[in-house]
C-alpha positions as CSV (number, residue, x, y, z in Angstrom):
1,M,-2.7,23.5,21.8
2,Q,-4.6,21.5,24.4
3,F,-8.0,19.9,24.0
4,T,-9.4,22.7,26.6
5,D,-8.9,25.0,23.7
6,F,-11.6,23.4,21.5
7,G,-14.5,24.6,23.8
8,L,-16.0,21.1,24.3
9,D,-18.9,20.5,26.4
10,S,-17.9,20.0,30.1
11,R,-19.1,16.3,30.2
12,L,-17.3,15.5,27.0
13,M,-14.2,17.3,28.2
14,S,-14.4,15.2,31.4
15,M,-14.4,12.0,29.2
16,V,-11.1,13.3,27.4
17,E,-9.2,14.0,30.6
18,H,-10.4,10.7,32.1
19,L,-9.1,8.9,29.3
20,G,-5.7,10.7,29.6
21,F,-5.7,12.8,26.4
22,T,-4.2,16.2,26.9
23,E,-2.4,17.4,23.7
24,P,-4.3,16.9,20.4
25,T,-2.3,15.7,17.2
26,E,-1.8,17.7,14.1
27,I,-4.9,16.1,12.3
28,Q,-6.9,16.6,15.5
29,Q,-5.9,20.2,15.6
30,H,-7.3,20.8,12.3
31,A,-10.0,18.5,11.8
32,I,-12.0,18.9,15.1
33,P,-12.7,22.5,15.0
34,A,-13.8,22.5,11.2
35,A,-16.0,19.5,12.1
36,M,-17.4,21.4,15.2
37,A,-18.1,24.3,13.0
38,G,-20.4,22.1,10.7
39,H,-18.3,22.0,7.7
40,D,-18.2,18.9,5.5
41,L,-14.5,17.6,5.4
42,I,-12.0,15.8,3.3
43,A,-8.9,15.0,5.3
44,S,-6.0,12.8,4.8
45,S,-3.0,12.1,7.2
46,K,-0.5,9.4,7.8
47,T,-1.6,6.3,9.6
48,G,-1.2,6.2,13.4
49,S,-1.8,10.2,13.4
50,G,-4.8,10.0,15.8
51,K,-7.5,10.6,13.1
52,T,-10.1,8.3,14.8
53,L,-10.3,10.9,17.6
54,A,-10.4,13.6,15.1
55,F,-14.1,12.4,14.1
56,I,-15.3,10.7,17.5
57,I,-14.7,13.8,19.3
58,P,-16.9,16.0,17.0
59,A,-19.3,13.7,16.9
60,M,-19.9,13.3,20.5
61,E,-20.0,17.1,20.8
62,R,-22.7,17.2,18.1
63,L,-24.9,14.7,19.9
64,I,-24.4,16.1,23.4
65,R,-25.3,19.9,22.4
66,N,-27.8,19.4,19.6
67,R,-31.3,17.6,19.5
68,A,-31.9,14.6,17.4
69,L,-33.7,15.0,14.0
70,S,-35.3,11.8,14.4
71,K,-36.5,9.7,17.6
72,R,-35.6,6.4,15.9
73,D,-33.0,6.9,13.2
74,P,-29.4,6.6,14.0
75,R,-27.7,10.2,14.4
76,V,-24.1,9.1,13.5
77,L,-23.0,6.4,10.9
78,I,-19.3,5.3,10.9
79,L,-18.1,3.3,7.8
80,M,-14.9,1.4,7.5
81,P,-13.6,-0.9,4.8
82,T,-13.0,-3.9,7.1
83,R,-14.1,-5.9,10.0
84,E,-10.9,-5.3,11.7
85,L,-10.9,-1.5,11.3
86,A,-14.5,-1.3,12.3
87,K,-13.9,-3.2,15.6
88,Q,-11.0,-1.1,16.4
89,V,-13.0,2.2,15.9
90,F,-16.0,0.8,17.8
91,T,-13.6,-0.2,20.8
92,Q,-12.4,3.5,20.8
93,L,-16.2,4.8,20.5
94,R,-17.2,2.8,23.5
95,L,-14.7,4.4,25.6
96,F,-16.7,7.7,25.1
97,T,-20.2,6.5,25.1
98,S,-20.0,4.0,28.3
99,G,-21.6,5.7,31.2
100,S,-23.6,8.1,28.7
101,Q,-27.0,8.1,27.3
102,F,-25.8,7.2,24.1
103,K,-25.9,3.7,22.5
104,A,-23.3,2.5,19.9
105,V,-23.6,-0.8,17.9
106,L,-21.1,-2.6,15.6
107,I,-22.5,-4.1,12.3
108,L,-20.2,-6.3,10.4
109,G,-20.2,-8.9,7.6
110,G,-19.8,-12.6,8.6
111,E,-21.9,-12.3,11.6
112,N,-25.4,-13.5,12.6
113,F,-27.8,-11.4,10.4
114,N,-30.8,-11.9,12.6
115,D,-29.2,-10.9,15.7
116,Q,-28.2,-7.6,14.0
117,V,-31.6,-7.1,13.0
118,K,-32.6,-7.1,16.8
119,T,-29.8,-4.9,17.6
120,L,-30.9,-2.4,15.0
121,E,-34.2,-2.6,16.6
122,K,-33.1,-1.0,19.6
123,D,-32.5,2.5,17.9
124,P,-28.9,3.1,18.3
125,H,-27.4,6.5,18.2
126,F,-24.1,5.4,16.6
127,I,-23.6,2.7,14.2
128,V,-20.1,1.6,13.2
129,A,-20.2,-0.7,10.3
130,T,-18.7,-2.2,6.9
131,P,-20.6,-1.1,3.9
132,G,-21.8,-4.3,2.6
133,R,-23.6,-5.5,5.5
134,L,-24.9,-2.3,6.4
135,A,-26.4,-1.8,2.8
136,D,-28.1,-5.3,3.1
137,H,-30.2,-4.1,6.3
138,L,-30.8,-1.0,4.6
139,S,-32.2,-2.7,1.4
140,Q,-34.6,-5.0,3.8
141,G,-35.9,-1.9,5.6
142,H,-34.3,-2.9,9.1
143,F,-33.5,0.9,9.7
144,Y,-33.6,4.2,8.1
145,L,-31.3,7.0,7.7
146,K,-33.7,10.0,7.1
147,G,-32.8,11.5,10.3
148,L,-29.0,10.9,10.1
149,E,-26.8,13.7,11.5
150,L,-23.2,12.8,10.6
151,L,-21.9,10.4,8.0
152,I,-18.3,9.3,8.6
153,L,-16.3,7.4,6.0
154,D,-13.0,6.5,7.2
155,E,-10.2,5.1,4.7
156,A,-12.7,6.1,1.8
157,D,-10.1,5.3,-0.7
158,R,-9.8,1.6,0.4
159,M,-13.7,1.3,0.5
160,L,-13.7,2.3,-3.1
161,D,-10.7,0.1,-4.1
162,L,-12.5,-3.0,-2.6
163,G,-15.6,-2.1,-4.8
164,F,-18.2,-0.5,-2.4
165,S,-19.1,2.3,-4.5
166,K,-22.6,1.1,-5.3
167,Q,-23.2,0.4,-1.4
168,L,-21.8,3.7,-0.5
169,K,-24.0,5.7,-3.1
170,Q,-27.1,3.6,-1.7
171,I,-26.2,4.7,2.0
172,N,-25.7,8.4,0.7
173,D,-28.9,8.3,-1.1
174,A,-30.8,7.2,1.9
175,A,-29.5,10.0,4.1
176,D,-29.5,12.9,1.4
177,H,-30.9,15.9,3.3
178,R,-29.6,19.2,3.7
179,K,-29.0,18.9,7.2
180,R,-26.6,16.1,7.1
181,Q,-22.8,16.5,7.6
182,T,-20.3,14.3,5.9
183,L,-16.7,13.8,7.1
184,M,-14.4,11.9,4.8
185,F,-11.0,10.4,5.5
186,S,-8.8,9.0,3.0
187,A,-5.0,7.9,2.6
188,T,-4.6,10.3,0.0
189,L,-6.2,13.0,-1.7
190,D,-4.8,12.3,-5.0
191,H,-7.2,9.3,-5.6
192,A,-9.2,10.2,-8.8
193,Q,-12.2,8.0,-7.6
194,V,-12.1,9.6,-4.0
195,N,-12.3,13.1,-5.5
196,E,-15.3,12.1,-7.9
197,F,-17.1,10.5,-5.0
198,A,-16.4,13.6,-2.6
199,L,-18.0,15.8,-5.1
200,A,-21.2,14.0,-5.1
201,L,-21.2,13.5,-1.1
202,L,-19.6,16.6,0.3
203,K,-21.0,20.2,0.3
204,K,-18.4,22.8,-0.1
205,P,-15.8,20.8,2.0
206,K,-12.7,21.9,4.0
207,R,-9.9,20.1,2.7
208,I,-7.0,19.1,5.2
209,A,-3.8,17.2,4.2
210,I,-1.4,16.7,6.8
211,G,1.8,15.9,5.2
212,S,1.2,12.7,3.1
213,A,-0.6,9.6,4.3
214,H,2.1,7.6,2.5
215,T,5.0,9.2,4.0
216,E,7.2,7.0,6.2
217,H,7.1,7.8,9.9
218,K,10.3,9.5,11.3
219,D,9.9,7.4,14.4
220,I,10.7,4.3,12.8
221,T,14.0,2.8,12.0
222,K,14.0,0.8,8.9
223,R,16.4,-2.0,8.2
224,F,16.9,-3.9,5.0
225,Y,18.7,-7.2,4.5
226,L,19.4,-9.1,1.2
227,C,18.5,-12.8,1.3
228,D,19.4,-15.8,-1.0
229,N,16.0,-17.8,-0.4
230,L,13.3,-19.0,1.9
231,D,15.7,-20.8,4.5
232,H,18.1,-17.5,4.4
233,K,14.9,-15.6,5.4
234,Q,13.8,-18.1,8.0
235,D,17.4,-18.1,9.6
236,L,17.6,-14.2,9.7
237,L,14.2,-14.0,11.5
238,E,15.2,-16.4,14.3
239,H,18.4,-14.4,14.5
240,F,16.7,-11.2,15.3
241,L,13.8,-12.7,17.5
242,K,16.9,-14.2,19.7
243,T,18.8,-11.0,19.9
244,E,16.5,-8.0,19.6
245,K,14.8,-6.6,22.6
246,Y,11.0,-6.5,21.7
247,Q,7.8,-6.0,23.4
248,Q,5.5,-7.4,20.7
249,V,6.1,-8.4,16.8
250,I,4.2,-8.3,13.9
251,I,5.5,-10.5,10.8
252,F,3.9,-9.9,7.3
253,T,4.0,-12.7,4.9
254,A,2.9,-12.8,1.1
255,T,0.8,-15.9,1.4
256,R,-1.5,-17.8,3.8
257,S,0.6,-21.0,3.7
258,D,3.9,-18.9,4.7
259,T,1.9,-17.6,7.9
260,D,0.7,-20.9,9.0
261,R,4.2,-22.5,8.3
262,L,6.1,-19.8,10.1
263,S,3.6,-19.9,13.1
264,K,4.2,-23.5,13.6
265,L,8.1,-23.1,13.3
266,L,8.3,-20.4,15.8
267,T,5.7,-22.1,18.2
268,E,7.8,-25.3,18.2
269,Q,10.8,-23.2,19.1
270,G,8.7,-22.1,22.2
271,L,7.8,-18.6,21.0
272,S,4.4,-17.4,21.9
273,T,2.8,-17.0,18.3
274,V,-0.4,-16.6,16.8
275,A,-1.3,-16.6,12.8
276,L,-3.9,-14.4,11.4
277,S,-5.2,-14.9,7.9
278,G,-8.3,-14.4,5.6
279,E,-9.4,-18.1,5.7
280,L,-10.5,-17.8,9.5
281,N,-14.0,-17.0,10.2
282,Q,-14.7,-13.6,11.8
283,G,-15.3,-15.0,15.4
284,Q,-11.8,-16.7,15.1
285,R,-10.3,-13.5,13.6
286,N,-11.8,-11.2,16.6
287,Q,-10.4,-14.0,19.3
288,I,-7.0,-13.6,17.9
289,M,-7.0,-9.8,17.6
290,D,-8.2,-9.6,21.1
291,G,-5.6,-12.1,22.5
292,F,-2.9,-10.3,20.7
293,S,-3.9,-6.9,21.9
294,K,-4.2,-7.7,25.5
295,G,-0.7,-9.1,25.3
296,Q,-1.6,-13.0,25.6
297,Q,0.8,-13.6,22.6
298,K,4.3,-11.9,21.7
299,I,4.1,-12.5,17.9
300,L,1.5,-12.3,15.2
301,I,2.0,-13.5,11.9
302,T,-0.4,-12.2,9.2
303,T,-0.7,-11.0,5.4
304,D,-1.8,-7.6,4.8
305,L,-4.8,-8.2,6.6
306,A,-3.6,-6.4,9.6
307,S,-1.7,-3.7,8.0
308,R,-4.1,-0.8,8.4
309,G,-5.8,0.8,11.1
310,L,-5.1,-1.5,14.2
311,D,-3.9,0.5,17.2
312,L,-1.5,-1.8,18.9
313,V,0.3,0.3,21.1
314,N,2.8,-2.5,22.3
315,V,4.2,-3.5,18.9
316,S,7.9,-2.6,18.9
317,H,9.0,-4.6,15.6
318,V,7.5,-5.2,12.2
319,F,9.2,-7.7,9.9
320,N,8.6,-7.9,6.4
321,F,9.2,-11.5,5.7
322,D,8.1,-10.8,2.1
323,M,8.0,-7.3,0.7
324,P,4.5,-6.1,-0.2
325,K,3.1,-6.2,-3.8
326,H,1.3,-3.0,-3.4
327,T,3.8,-0.3,-2.7
328,E,1.8,1.8,-0.4
329,E,1.2,-1.3,1.9
330,F,4.8,-0.8,3.0
331,V,4.0,2.4,4.7
332,H,0.9,0.7,6.1
333,R,2.7,-2.2,7.3
334,I,5.5,-0.5,9.4
335,G,2.8,2.0,10.6
336,R,1.9,-0.8,12.9
337,T,5.0,0.2,15.1
338,G,6.1,3.6,16.2
339,R,2.5,4.5,17.2
340,A,1.5,7.5,19.6
341,G,4.8,9.0,19.8
342,S,6.7,5.8,20.3
343,T,9.6,4.5,18.5
344,G,9.7,1.4,16.4
345,D,11.9,-0.9,14.3
346,A,10.8,-2.2,10.9
347,I,13.0,-4.9,9.2
348,S,12.6,-6.2,5.8
349,F,14.0,-9.1,4.0
350,V,14.8,-8.7,0.2
351,G,15.2,-11.8,-2.0
352,P,15.1,-12.2,-5.5
353,K,11.5,-12.3,-5.7
354,D,11.2,-9.3,-3.6
355,W,13.5,-7.0,-5.5
356,I,11.2,-5.3,-7.8
357,S,8.7,-4.5,-5.0
358,F,11.7,-3.2,-3.1
359,K,12.9,-0.9,-5.8
360,N,9.1,0.3,-6.0
361,V,9.4,1.3,-2.2
362,E,12.4,3.1,-2.9
363,G,10.8,4.8,-5.9
364,F,7.5,5.5,-3.9
365,L,9.6,7.1,-0.9
366,Q,11.9,8.7,-2.9
367,Q,14.8,7.4,-0.8
368,T,17.8,5.0,-1.6
369,F,18.3,2.4,1.1
370,N,21.4,0.7,2.1
371,F,21.4,-3.1,3.1
372,D,22.7,-4.0,6.6
373,V,24.7,-7.4,7.1
374,V,24.2,-10.0,9.9
375,D,27.8,-11.8,10.5
376,G,27.5,-15.1,9.5
377,L,24.3,-14.7,7.3
378,K,25.5,-12.6,4.5
379,A,23.8,-13.2,1.4
380,E,25.2,-14.2,-2.0
381,F,22.3,-12.5,-3.8
382,K,23.5,-8.7,-4.7
383,G,20.3,-7.4,-6.1
384,I,19.2,-7.5,-9.9
385,K,20.7,-5.1,-12.4
386,P,18.1,-3.4,-14.6
387,K,17.9,-4.7,-18.1
388,K,18.8,-2.4,-20.9
389,P,15.8,-1.3,-23.1
390,K,16.0,-3.2,-26.5
391,G,15.6,0.1,-28.4
392,A,18.7,1.5,-26.7
393,V,20.7,-1.6,-27.9
394,K,19.5,-1.4,-31.4
395,A,20.5,2.3,-31.5
396,K,23.8,1.6,-30.0
397,S,24.6,-1.2,-32.7
398,L,23.5,1.2,-35.4
399,S,25.7,3.9,-34.1
400,K,28.8,1.5,-34.3
401,A,27.6,0.6,-37.8
402,N,27.6,4.1,-39.1
403,D,30.9,4.8,-37.3
404,K,32.7,1.8,-39.0
405,A,31.1,2.9,-42.4
406,K,32.6,6.3,-42.0
407,R,36.0,4.9,-41.2
408,V,36.1,2.4,-44.5
409,Q,37.1,4.3,-47.3
410,P,35.2,2.9,-50.8
411,K,37.6,1.3,-53.2
412,K,38.2,3.2,-56.7
413,V,36.4,1.3,-59.4
414,V,38.3,1.4,-62.9
415,K,35.8,1.3,-65.8
416,R,37.2,-0.4,-68.8
417,V,35.6,0.5,-72.2
418,F,35.9,-2.0,-75.1
419,V,35.1,-0.9,-78.6
420,A,33.3,-3.6,-80.6
421,Q,34.8,-4.6,-84.0
422,D,33.4,-6.8,-86.8
423,V,34.9,-10.1,-86.9
424,G,36.1,-9.8,-90.6
425,E,38.1,-6.8,-89.8
426,L,40.6,-8.7,-87.5
427,P,43.8,-9.9,-88.7
428,V,44.3,-13.6,-88.9
429,L,47.6,-14.6,-86.7
430,R,49.4,-17.7,-87.4
431,K,50.2,-19.9,-84.4
432,K,53.8,-19.8,-83.9
433,S,55.6,-22.9,-83.5
434,V,57.8,-23.8,-80.5
435,L,61.7,-24.3,-81.7
436,P,63.9,-26.6,-79.8
437,V,66.3,-24.9,-77.6
438,S,69.3,-25.9,-79.7
439,E,68.0,-24.1,-82.7
440,I,67.2,-20.8,-81.2
441,D,69.7,-17.9,-82.4
442,N,70.6,-15.7,-79.4
443,N,71.0,-12.7,-81.6
444,S,67.7,-13.0,-83.7
445,E,64.3,-14.6,-83.5
446,T,63.3,-16.7,-86.3
447,E,59.7,-17.0,-87.6
448,T,58.8,-20.0,-89.7
449,D,56.1,-19.7,-92.5
């Protein structure tokens, strides 16, 4: 299938061709026709599958072909769980709106509120936003959604996990009219809260599930290495950064302190490194991600802050310096490489503190992974054997006791019965006197009176 098969408006088709898109991905093949037909949609697909275009293209097609329901209200609202994801989607949207009559704005938490009020007063056609800040503006009457034509929720499961259900309900209620179309994308369709929320928002939706959003990428080579301690992990990391051929690298850590420490360590070694953590303000985070996406640095060290949605096509290697606490984040982390048909490498370090997370990943992906070894850096740590359940130990000991009881034959007890007699009836026996040896007659036994 080609993009030309969708029957897009010639102006939109020119944009698609100009941007170099020719063959739609699987999620685009299913989602774009359904959305263009006016159906509500709930869809899931793995990260890096091209789902952003799966809602941008039908949104652009709708705005080009249809008249607006309102002169002032936004026509399309795209909600994202985090600022980084919203910024990524906004960048892709701008590729389509630039040079057109459609205006797109970005509304994020952590940025100047009054400047955003002025932006909303310009009556944009598209709003890309995070739910919390958008709900604040909606509450204060800085814009209205009565004329909204298309509501798009990307990574709806994560928005609900982050506690945005109240804000999403507020936004839905403000745009609740029969002509509104809703597209919902989620990492999984097996999320109870997502399904409950979909019942409230969507009208007879089409359901699309392309494989599983948590299915690992076939284009990514996964390698695992056992580690004894933190220093061992650092030695392995330095080894791979010296020996692997890479374009750009993302290193995921468990804590902010490790992020900063590793960044300082690698920078001192002359490697082009930058650190991203949640304690930075939004302006600093934007600057770091912009610089990395433009190739100004080779290595990005971060927590799970950058594990979802960021489309960084030059990332060839991902390192799990620490295994993720939440199992599904493993798939999202390694999904930062091997994007758009490219191949990638995911290298994970597993120490004693990572063992449980590692076993959870195996169970989650329903695979068993082998460990590779680097010459001279072999770990003494061999993994942790699962503890036997206490109930099983007790049952085993009871079984042994029963077997032993069966083998031991009981002793026969001889009961002796004594008949009581009155003392007066018993004969009185005289005490025998002891004779000297010389007086003893060998042939008879003498008894004295």
